[in-house]
C-alpha positions as CSV (number, residue, x, y, z in Angstrom):
1,X,6.5,6.5,-25.2
2,X,7.0,10.3,-24.2
3,X,5.9,13.0,-22.8
4,X,6.7,16.2,-22.7
5,X,7.3,17.9,-19.6
6,X,7.2,22.1,-18.8
7,X,10.7,22.3,-19.3
8,X,10.5,21.5,-22.8
9,X,12.0,18.0,-22.1
10,X,11.1,14.1,-23.0
11,X,10.2,11.8,-20.3
12,X,10.3,8.7,-21.6
13,X,6.8,6.6,-20.1
14,X,7.8,2.7,-19.4
15,X,4.2,0.3,-21.6
16,X,5.6,-3.0,-21.1
17,X,4.5,-5.7,-19.5
18,X,6.4,-6.6,-16.9
19,X,6.9,-10.4,-16.4
20,X,9.7,-12.6,-18.6
21,X,9.7,-16.6,-18.3
22,X,13.6,-15.9,-17.6
23,X,13.3,-13.7,-14.8
24,X,10.5,-15.6,-13.4
25,X,12.8,-18.8,-13.6
26,X,15.8,-17.0,-12.2
27,X,13.5,-16.1,-8.8
28,X,11.9,-19.7,-8.4
29,X,15.6,-20.9,-8.3
30,X,16.6,-18.3,-6.0
31,X,13.7,-18.1,-3.6
32,X,14.7,-21.5,-2.1
33,X,14.5,-20.5,1.6
34,X,11.1,-18.6,0.8
35,X,8.5,-20.1,3.3
36,X,5.3,-20.1,0.9
37,X,1.8,-18.4,2.1
38,X,-0.4,-21.5,2.3
39,X,-2.3,-22.3,-1.1
40,X,-6.4,-22.4,-0.7
41,X,-7.3,-26.4,0.0
42,X,-10.0,-26.1,-2.4
43,X,-8.2,-25.6,-5.1
44,X,-10.5,-25.8,-8.5
45,X,-13.2,-26.5,-6.7
46,X,-16.1,-24.6,-8.3
47,X,-18.3,-21.9,-5.6
48,X,-22.0,-21.4,-5.7
49,X,-22.7,-18.4,-7.7
50,X,-23.6,-15.6,-6.0
51,X,-25.7,-12.2,-6.9
52,X,-22.7,-9.2,-6.5
53,X,-23.1,-5.8,-5.3
54,X,-20.9,-2.8,-3.9
55,X,-18.7,-3.0,-1.2
56,X,-18.5,-0.7,1.9
57,X,-21.3,2.2,1.0
58,X,-22.5,3.3,5.0
59,X,-26.5,2.9,5.6
60,X,-27.0,6.7,6.0
61,X,-24.8,8.4,3.5
62,X,-23.7,9.1,0.1
63,X,-20.4,9.0,-1.3
64,X,-19.1,12.6,-2.6
65,X,-16.9,13.4,-5.5
66,X,-13.1,13.2,-4.5
67,X,-13.2,16.5,-6.4
68,X,-15.4,18.0,-3.8
69,X,-14.0,16.7,-0.7
70,X,-10.9,18.1,-1.4
71,X,-12.3,21.2,-2.8
72,X,-13.6,22.1,0.9
73,X,-10.4,20.2,2.6
74,X,-8.4,23.1,0.6
75,X,-10.1,26.0,2.2
76,X,-9.5,24.6,5.6
77,X,-5.9,24.6,5.6
78,X,-3.9,26.8,7.5
79,X,-2.0,29.4,5.3
80,X,2.1,29.4,5.7
81,X,3.1,30.9,8.3
82,X,5.0,34.2,7.9
83,X,8.5,32.0,9.1
84,X,7.8,29.0,6.5
85,X,9.8,29.2,3.0
86,X,7.5,29.5,0.6
87,X,10.2,29.2,-1.8
88,X,12.4,25.9,-0.6
89,X,16.1,26.6,-0.9
90,X,18.1,24.0,-2.0
91,X,16.9,20.3,-1.6
92,X,13.4,19.9,0.4
93,X,13.1,17.5,3.8
94,X,11.2,14.2,2.9
95,X,9.0,13.0,5.6
96,X,8.1,8.9,3.9
97,X,5.0,7.2,5.4
98,X,4.1,4.0,5.1
99,X,1.3,2.0,6.5
100,X,0.5,-1.6,6.8
101,X,-2.7,-2.7,5.5
102,X,-4.0,0.3,4.5
103,X,-6.9,0.1,1.7
104,X,-8.6,3.4,0.4
105,X,-10.9,3.5,3.2
106,X,-9.9,7.6,3.3
107,X,-12.1,10.2,2.9
108,X,-10.7,12.3,0.4
109,X,-10.6,8.9,-1.1
110,X,-14.7,9.3,-1.4
111,X,-15.1,6.9,2.1
112,X,-18.1,8.8,3.4
113,X,-18.1,6.7,7.1
114,X,-13.9,7.2,7.5
115,X,-12.7,9.3,9.9
116,X,-9.5,10.1,8.0
117,X,-9.1,14.3,8.6
118,X,-5.0,14.1,8.9
119,X,-4.6,12.4,5.2
120,X,-7.4,14.1,4.2
121,X,-5.8,17.3,4.9
122,X,-1.9,15.8,2.7
123,X,-4.5,15.0,0.0
124,X,-5.5,18.6,0.1
125,X,-2.1,20.1,-0.3
126,X,-0.8,18.5,-3.2
127,X,-1.6,14.4,-5.2
128,X,-4.1,12.3,-4.6
129,X,-3.2,9.0,-7.3
130,X,-6.4,6.9,-6.8
131,X,-5.4,4.1,-8.8
132,X,-2.3,3.4,-7.5
133,X,-1.1,-0.6,-7.5
134,X,1.2,-2.4,-6.2
135,X,3.5,-5.3,-7.2
136,X,2.6,-7.5,-4.7
137,X,0.3,-7.7,-2.4
138,X,2.0,-9.0,1.1
139,X,3.8,-6.8,3.0
140,X,7.6,-8.1,2.2
141,X,7.5,-8.4,-1.8
142,X,5.8,-5.0,-2.1
143,X,7.6,-3.4,0.2
144,X,11.0,-5.3,-1.4
145,X,9.2,-3.5,-4.6
146,X,8.9,0.1,-3.5
147,X,12.3,0.8,-1.5
148,X,14.4,-0.7,-4.2
149,X,12.5,0.3,-7.1
150,X,12.7,-2.6,-8.6
151,X,9.5,-5.4,-9.4
152,X,9.0,-8.3,-7.4
153,X,10.7,-11.2,-10.6
154,X,13.6,-8.8,-10.4
155,X,14.0,-8.5,-6.5
156,X,12.9,-12.3,-6.0
157,X,10.8,-11.8,-3.1
158,X,8.2,-13.2,-1.9
159,X,7.3,-13.9,1.6
160,X,9.4,-13.0,3.6
161,X,12.3,-11.6,2.4
162,X,15.1,-14.4,1.0
163,X,18.8,-14.9,1.0
164,X,19.9,-13.4,-2.4
165,X,17.4,-10.5,-1.5
166,X,19.4,-9.8,1.4
167,X,22.6,-10.7,0.5
168,X,23.3,-10.3,-2.8
169,X,20.9,-7.4,-4.3
170,X,20.1,-5.1,-1.6
171,X,23.7,-4.7,-1.4
172,X,23.5,-3.4,-5.2
173,X,20.7,-2.0,-5.0
174,X,20.2,0.2,-1.4
175,X,16.9,0.7,-0.5
176,X,15.4,4.5,-0.7
177,X,16.1,5.8,2.9
178,X,19.9,4.4,2.4
179,X,20.3,6.0,-1.0
180,X,19.1,9.6,0.3
181,X,21.4,8.9,3.3
182,X,24.3,8.7,0.1
183,X,23.0,11.4,-1.0
184,X,24.0,13.3,1.6
185,X,20.2,13.4,3.9
186,X,20.1,13.5,7.4
187,X,18.4,10.2,7.4
188,X,16.4,8.5,10.0
189,X,13.7,5.4,10.2
190,X,11.5,4.1,12.1
191,X,8.6,0.9,12.7
192,X,8.1,-1.2,9.9
193,X,10.0,0.1,6.7
194,X,11.5,-3.5,5.5
195,X,9.5,-6.5,6.4
196,X,12.6,-7.5,8.3
197,X,14.8,-5.6,10.6
198,X,17.4,-4.4,8.5
199,X,20.3,-3.8,10.9
200,X,22.9,-1.4,10.3
201,X,21.3,-0.1,7.0
202,X,20.4,2.7,8.2
203,X,20.0,4.8,11.6
204,X,16.7,4.6,13.8
205,X,15.4,7.5,15.7
206,X,17.5,7.7,18.6
207,X,15.0,9.3,21.3
208,X,13.5,7.0,23.7
209,X,15.3,3.6,21.0
210,X,13.8,0.9,23.7
211,X,10.4,2.5,24.7
212,X,10.5,1.7,20.5
213,X,11.5,-1.9,20.1
214,X,9.6,-2.8,23.3
215,X,6.6,-5.3,22.7
216,X,6.0,-8.4,20.3
217,X,4.8,-6.8,16.6
218,X,1.4,-8.2,17.4
219,X,1.4,-5.1,20.5
220,X,-1.6,-5.8,22.9
221,X,-2.0,-3.6,25.2
222,X,-5.0,-5.2,27.5
223,X,-2.2,-7.5,30.1
224,X,-5.0,-10.1,29.6
225,X,-4.1,-10.4,25.5
226,X,0.0,-10.1,26.2
227,X,0.6,-14.0,27.3
228,X,-2.1,-15.9,25.8
229,X,-1.2,-18.4,23.2
230,X,-0.7,-16.9,19.8
231,X,-3.5,-18.8,18.3
232,X,-5.6,-17.8,21.4
233,X,-5.0,-14.4,20.9
234,X,-7.8,-12.0,20.2
235,X,-8.2,-10.6,16.5
236,X,-8.9,-7.0,17.6
237,X,-8.6,-4.8,21.2
238,X,-10.2,-1.5,22.6
239,X,-8.8,-0.1,25.4
240,X,-9.2,3.0,27.5
241,X,-5.3,4.1,27.5
242,X,-3.2,6.6,25.6
243,X,-2.3,6.4,22.5
244,X,1.7,5.7,23.5
245,X,0.4,2.5,24.6
246,X,0.4,0.9,21.2
247,X,4.0,1.0,19.3
248,X,2.3,3.6,16.2
249,X,1.8,6.0,18.9
250,X,5.4,5.7,20.7
251,X,6.5,6.0,16.8
252,X,5.1,9.5,16.4
253,X,5.8,10.7,19.2
254,X,9.8,9.6,18.5
255,X,9.4,11.2,14.9
256,X,7.6,14.7,16.0
257,X,10.8,14.9,18.7
258,X,13.1,14.4,16.0
259,X,11.6,16.7,13.9
260,X,11.7,19.0,16.8
261,X,15.6,18.5,17.5
262,X,16.4,19.5,14.0
263,X,14.3,22.2,13.8
264,X,16.8,23.4,16.9
265,X,20.0,22.4,14.6
266,X,21.8,24.1,11.9
267,X,19.6,22.5,9.3
268,X,23.1,21.8,7.5
269,X,21.6,18.9,5.7
270,X,18.0,18.1,4.3
271,X,16.7,15.6,6.4
272,X,15.0,12.2,5.4
273,X,12.5,10.9,8.0
274,X,10.9,7.2,7.1
275,X,8.2,6.4,9.7
276,X,6.5,2.5,9.5
277,X,3.2,2.7,11.0
278,X,1.4,-1.3,12.3
279,X,-1.4,-0.3,11.9
280,X,-4.3,-1.1,10.3
281,X,-2.6,-4.7,9.7
282,X,-4.2,-7.2,12.2
283,X,-4.7,-7.2,15.1
284,X,-7.0,-4.6,14.8
285,X,-6.0,-3.0,18.3
286,X,-6.6,0.6,19.4
287,X,-7.3,3.1,21.3
288,X,-11.3,3.4,22.5
289,X,-11.4,7.0,21.2
290,X,-11.2,6.2,17.7
291,X,-13.4,2.9,18.1
292,X,-15.9,5.1,19.5
293,X,-16.0,7.1,16.3
294,X,-17.9,4.4,14.7
295,X,-20.6,2.1,15.3
296,X,-20.3,-1.5,14.4
297,X,-24.4,-1.1,12.0
298,X,-22.8,1.6,10.4
299,X,-20.6,-0.5,8.1
300,X,-22.6,-2.1,5.1
301,X,-21.0,-5.7,4.2
302,X,-20.6,-6.3,0.4
303,X,-22.3,-9.2,-0.8
304,X,-19.9,-10.7,-3.0
305,X,-18.8,-12.5,0.1
306,X,-18.4,-15.8,-2.3
307,X,-16.9,-16.3,-5.8
308,X,-18.7,-17.3,-9.0
309,X,-18.9,-20.0,-9.9
310,X,-16.8,-20.1,-13.0
311,X,-13.5,-17.8,-10.4
312,X,-10.8,-20.3,-9.6
313,X,-9.9,-21.0,-6.1
314,X,-6.5,-19.3,-6.9
315,X,-8.0,-16.1,-7.1
316,X,-9.2,-15.9,-3.3
317,X,-7.0,-16.2,0.2
318,X,-8.1,-15.3,4.0
319,X,-5.3,-17.7,5.4
320,X,-4.8,-14.4,8.0
321,X,-7.4,-15.0,10.4
322,X,-6.3,-18.6,11.0
323,X,-3.9,-17.8,13.6
324,X,-6.3,-15.6,16.0
325,X,-8.9,-17.1,18.3
326,X,-12.0,-18.7,16.9
327,X,-9.4,-18.8,13.4
328,X,-10.6,-18.4,9.6
329,X,-13.7,-16.8,9.2
330,X,-17.7,-17.7,8.0
331,X,-18.5,-15.2,5.2
332,X,-22.4,-15.8,6.4
333,X,-21.3,-14.5,10.4
334,X,-21.9,-10.5,9.7
335,X,-21.8,-9.8,13.3
336,X,-17.9,-10.6,13.6
337,X,-17.8,-9.7,9.9
338,X,-18.8,-6.0,10.9
339,X,-16.8,-6.5,14.3
340,X,-13.5,-6.8,12.4
341,X,-14.6,-4.3,10.1
342,X,-15.2,-2.0,12.7
343,X,-11.9,-2.8,14.5
344,X,-10.1,-1.9,10.7
345,X,-12.0,1.7,10.7
346,X,-10.9,2.0,14.4
347,X,-7.4,1.4,13.5
348,X,-7.6,3.4,10.5
349,X,-8.4,6.2,12.4
350,X,-5.8,5.5,15.4
351,X,-3.0,6.5,12.5
352,X,-4.7,9.2,11.0
353,X,-4.4,10.7,14.2
354,X,-0.5,10.1,14.6
355,X,0.2,11.6,11.1
356,X,-1.7,14.6,12.1
357,X,1.1,14.6,14.8
358,X,3.7,14.7,12.3
359,X,1.9,16.9,10.3
360,X,1.4,19.5,13.3
361,X,5.1,19.0,14.1
362,X,6.7,20.4,11.3
363,X,4.0,23.0,10.9
364,X,5.0,24.2,14.6
365,X,8.5,24.0,13.3
366,X,8.3,26.0,9.9
367,X,9.8,23.3,8.2
368,X,6.1,22.1,6.1
369,X,6.6,23.8,2.8
370,X,9.8,23.1,2.6
371,X,9.1,18.8,3.2
372,X,8.1,16.5,0.4
373,X,5.9,14.0,2.3
374,X,4.7,11.0,0.7
375,X,2.1,8.7,2.5
376,X,1.7,5.1,1.0
377,X,0.5,1.5,1.9
378,X,2.2,-1.3,0.8
379,X,-1.3,-2.8,-0.1
380,X,-5.2,-3.0,0.1
381,X,-7.0,-5.3,2.2
382,X,-10.0,-7.4,2.0
383,X,-12.9,-7.1,4.3
384,X,-14.8,-9.9,3.2
385,X,-14.7,-9.0,-0.8
386,X,-14.1,-11.9,-3.4
387,X,-15.0,-14.0,-0.4
388,X,-11.4,-12.9,1.2
389,X,-10.2,-11.1,4.8
390,X,-6.7,-10.0,3.9
391,X,-4.7,-9.5,0.8
392,X,-3.0,-12.0,-0.6
393,X,-4.9,-11.4,-3.9
394,X,-4.3,-10.1,-7.7
395,X,-8.0,-8.6,-6.8
396,X,-8.6,-4.5,-7.2
397,X,-9.2,-4.7,-3.2
398,X,-5.5,-6.0,-2.4
399,X,-4.0,-4.6,-5.1
400,X,-5.2,-0.5,-5.1
401,X,-3.5,1.1,-2.6
402,X,-3.6,4.8,-1.5
403,X,-0.3,7.0,-2.8
404,X,-0.4,11.2,-1.6
405,X,2.3,13.4,-2.9
406,X,2.5,16.2,-1.4
407,X,5.4,19.2,-2.6
408,X,4.5,22.9,-2.3
409,X,6.0,23.7,-5.4
410,X,3.1,21.3,-7.0
411,X,-0.7,21.8,-7.4
412,X,-2.4,21.5,-4.0
413,X,-6.0,19.6,-4.2
414,X,-5.2,17.4,-7.4
415,X,-7.0,14.0,-7.6
416,X,-5.1,11.9,-10.2
417,X,-7.2,8.9,-12.0
418,X,-4.1,7.6,-14.4
419,X,-2.8,3.9,-13.4
420,X,0.8,4.1,-11.6
421,X,2.5,1.7,-9.9
422,X,4.1,1.9,-6.8
423,X,7.7,1.1,-8.6
424,X,7.0,4.5,-9.8
425,X,7.8,5.9,-6.0
426,X,11.5,5.7,-6.0
427,X,11.9,8.3,-9.1
428,X,9.9,10.6,-8.2
429,X,10.9,11.1,-4.5
430,X,14.4,10.9,-7.5
431,X,12.9,13.9,-9.0
432,X,11.5,16.2,-6.7
433,X,14.0,16.1,-4.4
434,X,16.6,16.5,-7.2
435,X,18.9,13.0,-6.1
436,X,20.0,11.8,-9.7
437,X,18.4,8.2,-9.7
438,X,19.8,4.8,-10.5
439,X,20.2,3.9,-13.4
440,X,18.3,0.2,-12.0
441,X,15.0,1.2,-11.3
442,X,11.9,-0.2,-13.0
443,X,9.2,2.6,-12.5
444,X,9.0,6.3,-13.6
445,X,8.5,9.6,-12.2
446,X,5.3,10.5,-11.3
447,X,6.2,14.4,-11.5
448,X,4.7,14.7,-15.2
449,X,1.9,13.8,-13.5
450,X,2.3,16.1,-10.3
451,X,2.4,18.7,-12.7
452,X,-0.8,18.4,-15.3
453,X,-2.8,15.3,-14.6
454,X,-3.7,14.7,-17.7
455,X,-0.2,14.7,-19.1
456,X,0.2,11.1,-21.2
457,X,0.9,8.2,-19.7
458,X,1.6,4.4,-18.9
459,X,-1.7,2.2,-20.2
460,X,-1.3,-0.4,-17.3
461,X,-0.3,-1.5,-14.2
462,X,0.7,-4.9,-13.5
463,X,0.5,-7.1,-10.5
464,X,1.4,-10.8,-9.1
465,X,0.6,-13.3,-6.4
466,X,2.5,-17.1,-6.3
467,X,0.3,-19.3,-5.1
468,X,3.1,-22.6,-4.9
469,X,6.3,-22.7,-6.1
470,X,5.0,-23.1,-9.4
471,X,1.8,-21.7,-9.9
472,X,1.8,-17.9,-9.6
473,X,-0.9,-15.6,-10.8
474,X,-0.2,-12.7,-13.6
475,X,-2.1,-9.6,-13.5
476,X,-3.0,-6.4,-15.7
477,X,-4.9,-3.4,-14.8
478,X,-5.9,-1.1,-17.8
479,X,-8.6,2.1,-18.1
480,X,-11.1,-0.5,-18.3
481,X,-10.4,-4.1,-17.6
482,X,-8.3,-6.1,-14.9
483,X,-7.3,-9.7,-16.6
484,X,-5.4,-12.5,-14.4
485,X,-4.0,-15.3,-15.3
486,X,-3.0,-18.5,-13.2
487,X,0.0,-20.1,-14.8
488,X,1.8,-23.1,-14.0
489,X,5.2,-23.2,-14.3
490,X,5.7,-27.1,-13.7
491,X,3.9,-28.1,-16.7
492,X,4.5,-26.2,-20.7
493,X,2.0,-25.5,-23.3
494,X,3.3,-25.4,-26.7
495,X,5.7,-22.8,-27.2
496,X,5.6,-21.5,-23.8
497,X,7.4,-22.4,-20.8
498,X,3.9,-22.8,-18.4
499,X,0.5,-23.7,-19.0
500,X,-2.6,-21.4,-18.1
501,X,-4.9,-23.0,-15.7
502,X,-7.3,-20.0,-15.0
503,X,-8.3,-16.8,-16.9
504,X,-10.0,-13.8,-14.6
505,X,-11.4,-10.7,-16.3
506,X,-13.6,-8.3,-15.1
507,X,-15.3,-4.9,-16.3
508,X,-14.7,-2.1,-14.4
509,X,-17.2,0.1,-16.2
510,X,-19.7,-2.1,-15.5
511,X,-18.2,-4.4,-12.6
512,X,-15.7,-2.0,-9.8
513,X,-16.2,-4.9,-7.1
514,X,-14.7,-7.6,-9.7
515,X,-18.0,-9.5,-9.0
516,X,-18.1,-10.8,-12.3
517,X,-15.9,-13.0,-14.6
518,X,-16.1,-12.3,-18.4
519,X,-13.2,-14.4,-19.0
520,X,-15.0,-16.9,-21.2
521,X,-17.4,-14.3,-22.9
522,X,-14.5,-12.1,-24.1
523,X,-12.1,-14.3,-25.7
524,X,-11.0,-11.4,-27.8
525,X,-9.9,-9.0,-25.0
526,X,-8.7,-12.1,-23.1
527,X,-6.0,-12.6,-25.6
528,X,-5.2,-9.0,-26.4
529,X,-4.5,-8.3,-22.5
530,X,-2.8,-12.4,-22.5
531,X,0.1,-10.3,-24.7
532,X,0.5,-7.8,-22.4
533,X,2.0,-10.5,-19.8
534,X,4.3,-12.1,-21.9
């Protein structure tokens, strides 16, 4: 379909099913060295039916509409300093903020309990996309997709990065930071951007680099936790120490320093600074001040902590906690689930504080008005919903994630409910920065929506999740429905090179928590949406 832009030109909006049998076979063949995430041993075991209710609403307050939240926030934004550039000259700078495992537990997204004043500031400065979907809910596949602008069946990445992606694909499809570096940007990166270290692809922040690299990614600060065997380390940690005891705090300090240094330079090149924060990924480690923002009793646990009887056990996942003390989660253990949820929110607020330091550095150095800011998370996160704790599913809780784009030339405090995908980030950055987009990108620039949230747009978003070498779930999210079908490529079915072993259909108009599987009750809708996956 075409969408008219303000300058009168047309933009083609991709609206197609991104999964093909050819690429799926190719992906499987190339993925010879990939460690597949474990399959649930209860495959296809029927589950006891449960009565389901909405997720995580605090006991003490009700949600406010996002528009109301952002209206209040924009009134509190500081005016630009006299020295700031109100009309950016040439190409803008770019601050690219990646966050690991952040679901939409954000004040600006309507979460009434989340303490996220700085992410809320960003939303008030730009556009918050409320229905943005990752292409695969695991760090490696999602990041490979975002950073190259290609879908998982094209990158071939599941978990972790494979040899084909590292040695053949990336050299011909440079990641966003490298692409901007090749197009004249001063590029520095730090923290977790790629899932694995891509030494030599781009320059790191050079401020106290050894300090940044210190420690394992789990990053415990309590000496009693550091030396423990991995499966005996706790799933969360609360310490009375400064932010910089953790890697994310040190990263924020380093990026702030880089911004200060850039402001003192001749600024002959625009900068592309990419920062990848590790939290709120497990373990939920954060300084005490962020834990103290919440009380565990503030969290109302989701009632849909068990899958309905007609939902395949392929659908859910909770294996991350197996690697920590006390092991797998018992969804009936409400005290533990509340403590874990408390830790997750503490980490969200911890990362929010680090983001605030970057915004303040830009503002202090009069660079804020001429800097594009993109904040994204590699996927969402289950906190007990759908009998899951973690990501690794095709459910809404895992595939939906925050996406905020700030450009001072465009709309402020805009809430966009259109269905967008994370493969759209790369072409969006190119258009906003006036950088020619490579011809292999598989997403669409979001600029029409940044200019007008009501602009015509794609009608579906696509995600996928592999459960084994042969079995994979493919999911399509439309305005009203989410449909997921689980395909077994080891068995053919008629003219298809796969057999469908399970189906799920959720009606978001009446069931936003995806608690009731309607696949058997609505065969016509299933047939229509299944065609979109072919």
